[in-house]
C-alpha positions as CSV (number, residue, x, y, z in Angstrom):
1,M,0.8,10.1,88.7
2,S,-1.3,6.9,86.8
3,A,-2.8,8.4,83.3
4,V,-5.2,10.5,83.3
5,F,-7.8,10.3,80.3
6,V,-10.0,12.5,78.5
7,P,-13.3,12.4,80.6
8,A,-15.5,14.4,77.4
9,G,-15.9,15.0,73.8
10,P,-13.8,14.2,70.6
11,D,-11.0,12.8,72.5
12,E,-13.2,11.2,75.2
13,G,-11.0,8.2,75.9
14,L,-8.3,9.4,75.6
15,L,-5.3,9.0,77.4
16,W,-5.2,12.4,78.6
17,H,-1.8,13.2,80.6
18,R,0.9,10.4,82.6
19,G,1.2,13.4,85.5
20,E,3.8,15.5,83.1
21,P,1.9,16.8,80.5
22,M,5.3,19.6,80.1
23,A,7.3,16.7,80.2
24,E,5.4,15.1,77.3
25,Q,5.1,18.5,75.3
26,R,8.9,18.5,75.5
27,A,9.4,14.6,73.9
28,I,7.0,15.3,71.5
29,V,9.5,18.9,70.5
30,E,11.9,15.9,70.5
31,G,10.9,12.9,68.5
32,S,10.8,10.6,71.6
33,A,7.3,10.1,72.4
34,V,4.3,8.4,70.9
35,V,0.5,10.3,70.6
36,E,-2.3,7.9,70.3
37,L,-4.4,10.6,68.4
38,G,-7.6,8.8,68.7
39,R,-9.8,5.4,67.1
40,R,-10.7,8.3,63.9
41,E,-12.4,7.2,61.2
42,V,-10.5,5.7,58.9
43,L,-11.2,4.7,55.4
44,A,-9.6,2.8,52.2
45,V,-10.4,4.2,49.2
46,A,-9.6,1.4,46.1
47,G,-10.4,1.7,42.1
48,P,-8.5,2.8,39.3
49,A,-10.8,6.5,39.4
50,R,-10.1,7.1,42.9
51,H,-7.6,9.8,42.3
52,E,-9.4,12.0,40.1
53,W,-12.5,11.6,42.4
54,L,-11.4,12.5,45.5
55,H,-10.2,15.4,43.1
56,S,-13.5,16.6,41.9
57,L,-14.7,16.0,45.6
58,T,-12.8,18.0,47.7
59,T,-9.5,21.1,48.5
60,G,-7.0,19.1,48.0
61,V,-4.9,17.7,44.8
62,F,-5.2,14.4,44.4
63,T,-4.1,13.4,40.6
64,G,-0.8,11.7,40.0
65,L,0.2,10.8,43.4
66,G,2.9,8.2,43.8
67,A,3.2,5.8,46.5
68,G,4.0,7.8,49.2
69,A,2.2,11.3,48.6
70,A,-0.2,12.5,51.5
71,V,-2.2,15.2,51.0
72,D,-4.5,17.3,53.7
73,A,-8.0,18.4,52.0
74,L,-11.4,19.3,53.0
75,V,-15.1,19.0,52.2
76,L,-17.3,21.9,51.6
77,D,-20.9,22.7,51.3
78,P,-21.8,24.1,47.8
79,S,-22.2,27.9,50.1
80,G,-18.1,26.9,50.9
81,H,-18.5,25.9,54.1
82,V,-15.9,23.2,55.8
83,V,-18.2,20.2,56.8
84,H,-15.2,17.1,56.8
85,V,-11.6,17.4,57.3
86,L,-9.5,14.2,55.7
87,H,-5.6,13.6,55.5
88,A,-5.0,10.9,52.5
89,V,-2.0,9.3,51.8
90,E,-1.3,6.7,48.5
91,D,0.6,2.9,49.0
92,G,0.7,2.7,45.4
93,R,-2.9,0.6,45.4
94,R,-5.2,2.3,47.2
95,L,-5.5,6.1,49.2
96,W,-5.7,5.5,53.5
97,L,-7.3,8.4,54.5
98,F,-8.9,9.8,58.2
99,G,-11.3,12.4,59.5
100,G,-11.3,14.1,62.0
101,A,-12.0,12.7,65.7
102,G,-15.7,13.0,66.6
103,S,-16.8,12.5,63.1
104,D,-19.0,9.1,64.1
105,G,-19.1,7.6,60.5
106,A,-19.8,10.8,58.7
107,L,-17.3,11.4,56.5
108,G,-17.4,7.6,55.1
109,D,-21.4,8.4,54.7
110,F,-20.5,11.6,52.5
111,L,-18.1,9.7,50.4
112,S,-20.0,6.4,49.8
113,S,-23.2,8.5,49.0
114,M,-21.0,9.7,46.1
115,V,-19.8,6.9,44.4
116,F,-22.3,6.6,41.8
117,R,-20.9,4.4,38.7
118,T,-17.1,6.1,39.7
119,R,-15.0,2.8,39.6
120,V,-14.1,3.2,43.3
121,A,-14.7,1.1,46.9
122,V,-14.4,3.0,50.1
123,E,-13.6,0.4,52.8
124,R,-14.2,1.7,56.5
125,R,-11.4,0.1,58.4
126,P,-12.8,0.6,62.5
127,D,-10.0,-1.7,63.1
128,A,-6.8,1.1,62.7
129,H,-5.7,3.6,65.2
130,V,-3.8,7.2,64.2
131,L,-0.6,7.6,66.1
132,W,1.5,10.7,66.2
133,V,5.7,8.8,66.0
134,G,8.5,10.9,66.7
135,A,11.5,10.4,64.7
136,G,13.2,8.4,68.1
137,A,10.7,6.5,69.4
138,G,12.1,4.0,68.5
139,E,9.7,0.5,68.0
140,A,5.8,1.3,67.4
141,P,2.9,-0.4,66.4
142,A,3.5,-0.8,62.5
143,G,1.7,1.1,59.8
144,L,-1.0,-0.2,57.4
145,A,0.0,2.9,55.5
146,P,2.8,4.9,54.2
147,D,3.9,7.7,56.8
148,L,2.1,10.8,56.4
149,P,3.8,14.1,57.6
150,A,3.5,16.1,61.3
151,P,2.0,19.0,60.9
152,F,4.6,20.2,63.9
153,G,7.1,17.6,66.1
154,A,9.7,15.8,65.1
155,G,7.8,13.3,63.9
156,A,4.9,11.5,61.6
157,V,1.7,10.4,61.5
158,R,1.0,7.2,61.2
159,I,-2.3,4.7,60.2
160,A,-2.1,1.3,62.6
161,A,-3.1,-1.5,62.9
162,S,-2.8,-1.2,66.7
163,G,-2.4,1.3,69.2
164,I,0.0,2.2,72.5
165,D,-0.4,1.4,76.0
166,E,-1.0,4.1,78.7
167,D,1.9,2.3,80.8
168,D,4.3,2.7,77.8
169,G,7.2,4.9,78.8
170,R,7.3,7.2,75.6
171,A,3.4,7.8,75.5
172,A,2.1,11.2,75.4
173,G,-1.2,12.6,76.1
174,I,-3.6,15.0,73.7
175,W,-3.2,17.6,76.5
176,A,0.4,17.7,75.1
177,W,-0.1,16.9,71.8
178,E,-2.7,19.7,71.7
179,A,-0.3,22.7,73.2
180,L,1.8,22.1,70.5
181,R,-1.1,21.9,67.7
182,I,-2.5,25.0,69.6
183,A,0.9,26.9,69.8
184,A,2.5,25.6,65.8
185,G,-1.9,27.3,64.6
186,V,-2.8,24.2,62.9
187,P,-6.9,24.4,63.2
188,R,-8.9,21.3,63.9
189,I,-11.8,21.5,62.0
190,G,-15.2,21.0,64.7
191,V,-13.3,22.2,67.2
192,D,-12.2,25.7,66.3
193,T,-14.4,25.9,63.5
194,D,-18.2,26.1,63.4
195,E,-20.7,25.3,60.7
196,R,-20.1,28.8,59.3
197,T,-16.4,28.5,59.1
198,L,-14.8,29.3,55.7
199,P,-11.7,27.8,54.0
200,N,-10.3,31.3,53.7
201,E,-10.9,32.5,57.7
202,L,-8.2,29.9,58.7
203,G,-5.5,31.1,55.9
204,L,-6.8,28.5,53.6
205,Y,-5.9,25.1,55.3
206,A,-6.2,22.3,53.4
207,T,-6.9,24.1,50.5
208,A,-5.2,24.4,46.5
209,F,-6.3,27.4,45.3
210,D,-5.0,26.3,41.0
211,K,-7.1,23.2,41.0
212,G,-10.6,23.3,39.0
213,C,-13.5,22.9,40.2
214,Y,-15.5,21.5,43.7
215,C,-18.6,21.6,46.0
216,G,-17.6,25.6,47.5
217,Q,-15.1,26.8,45.0
218,E,-17.0,30.0,43.7
219,T,-17.3,30.9,47.2
220,V,-13.9,30.6,48.4
221,A,-12.3,32.0,44.9
222,R,-14.4,35.0,45.6
223,I,-13.7,35.9,48.6
224,H,-9.9,35.3,47.7
225,S,-10.1,37.0,44.7
226,V,-12.8,40.4,45.0
227,G,-13.2,40.7,49.0
228,R,-12.2,39.2,52.2
229,P,-13.3,36.5,54.5
230,P,-16.2,37.2,57.0
231,R,-13.7,36.3,60.2
232,R,-10.2,35.1,60.3
233,L,-8.3,32.4,63.1
234,V,-6.3,34.2,65.9
235,R,-4.2,32.6,68.4
236,L,-5.2,33.9,72.2
237,H,-2.6,34.5,75.1
238,L,-4.5,34.0,77.8
239,D,-4.5,35.3,81.2
240,G,-2.8,32.5,83.7
241,M,-3.9,34.2,86.6
242,R,-7.0,32.8,87.5
243,S,-6.0,29.3,87.1
244,R,-8.2,27.5,84.5
245,L,-8.9,27.7,80.9
246,P,-12.3,28.5,79.0
247,A,-14.6,26.3,78.0
248,A,-14.8,25.8,73.7
249,G,-16.9,27.3,72.3
250,S,-17.0,30.8,74.9
251,A,-18.1,33.5,73.2
252,L,-14.7,36.4,72.6
253,L,-15.9,39.8,74.2
254,L,-15.2,43.3,73.8
255,D,-16.3,45.5,75.7
256,G,-18.8,43.2,76.6
257,D,-20.4,42.4,73.5
258,P,-19.0,38.7,71.1
259,V,-17.3,39.2,67.9
260,G,-16.2,35.7,67.5
261,F,-15.6,32.2,70.2
262,I,-12.9,30.7,71.1
263,G,-12.4,26.7,70.2
264,A,-9.3,24.8,71.9
265,S,-7.3,26.1,74.7
266,A,-4.4,24.7,76.8
267,L,-1.6,24.6,79.1
268,H,1.6,25.0,76.6
269,W,5.4,24.5,78.2
270,Q,6.4,27.4,77.0
271,D,3.8,29.8,76.7
272,G,1.6,29.5,78.9
273,P,-2.3,29.2,78.2
274,I,-2.9,29.7,74.5
275,G,-6.3,28.9,72.8
276,L,-7.5,29.0,69.0
277,G,-10.0,31.4,67.8
278,L,-12.2,33.0,65.7
279,V,-13.3,36.2,65.5
280,G,-14.4,39.3,63.1
281,R,-12.4,40.7,60.5
282,A,-13.3,44.1,60.8
283,V,-12.1,43.4,65.3
284,P,-8.8,45.7,65.6
285,V,-6.0,43.5,65.4
286,D,-4.8,45.3,68.7
287,A,-8.1,44.2,70.8
288,Q,-8.1,41.6,73.6
289,F,-11.3,40.6,75.2
290,V,-12.7,38.3,77.9
291,V,-13.8,35.1,76.9
292,D,-15.4,32.5,79.6
293,G,-14.3,35.2,82.5
294,V,-10.6,34.8,81.1
295,D,-8.6,38.0,79.8
296,A,-7.2,37.3,76.1
297,A,-4.8,38.8,74.2
298,Q,-4.8,37.9,70.2
299,E,-2.1,37.6,67.9
300,A,-3.2,37.3,64.1
301,L,-3.0,34.3,62.4
302,V,-4.5,35.4,59.2
303,D,-3.7,38.5,57.5
304,P,-6.5,40.7,58.5
305,D,-6.1,43.0,54.8
306,I,-6.2,39.7,52.5
307,G,-8.6,41.0,49.6
308,L,-7.6,45.0,49.8
309,H,-5.1,44.4,46.6
310,V,-7.8,44.0,44.6
311,R,-10.5,46.4,45.9
312,P,-10.4,49.8,44.2
313,P,-8.5,53.5,45.2
314,A,-10.6,55.0,47.3
315,G,-13.2,57.2,45.4
316,L,-12.9,55.4,41.8
317,R,-16.5,53.5,40.8
318,R,-17.1,50.9,39.3
319,R,-18.2,51.0,35.4
320,P,-21.7,49.9,35.2
321,V,-22.0,46.6,34.2
322,G,-24.0,46.6,31.0
323,P,-26.0,43.7,29.4
324,R,-24.3,40.5,28.7
325,R,-23.2,39.2,25.1
326,R,-23.7,35.2,24.8
327,S,-20.7,33.5,23.3
328,L,-21.7,31.3,19.8
């Protein structure tokens, strides 16, 4: 069978599969495949202040990075909502980073707008490709930077100068990659999230809790310390009898009422049809849903009881807050 390409969405035009998506998933697991993850927005950040600058703008820890060190991070708005995701690696002279598929230059626009007088330079690299390269895939396109650790599979993520041809026998498609990503419980920003998503709802994905101030940190710290996130990430096991997958963004219905939404879904080579979604914190962990006409059971990925360790015992009232004293 000839190659099939993604018809629409953030991965439009990428290889969907080469006729055997289940075999392609096994190849990724075994480390013998190469996956084109898209011509994502790739940036190179140079300058002596690059580490401290990105450290102050994101949820990641960039201080003290040596050559080959990699960081995943988020950019939040002042209310703590996720705006951008970035994956970065240091090569000793500059930081290479890429954003999520479909960002259309928004990450570069944001970073460029935040330079001011900081001693950094943001360079866009539209020529670069982002690949997942299996450890046993043999010769692959050369990297422009050190490889980044992969979130799953026996391989690494590479920022490369060229992609891989769909006729290459090692090429695996986005179907295989997405199925394994969902099974691993790794959220994809902009697909499994919406404009209200907080890092706490994703289990503090790409968020360091032991670092200095950054935009949105107050919300993240407050929810972690004295409350619980309003929603939680779940893996969904879908009814395979329907022979179709729900549309991304479809509402998760509990007794007919919407309690969340589904993001990506795919047919996994072992687990069957699965997906990721966000549901309300108060939804029982054993609740079952209907999404786009398909029955779905949930598997908790974020503990619904996060925050209970700081709640006062029942019946214990908090001490009234008196007038604040000014510090000298």
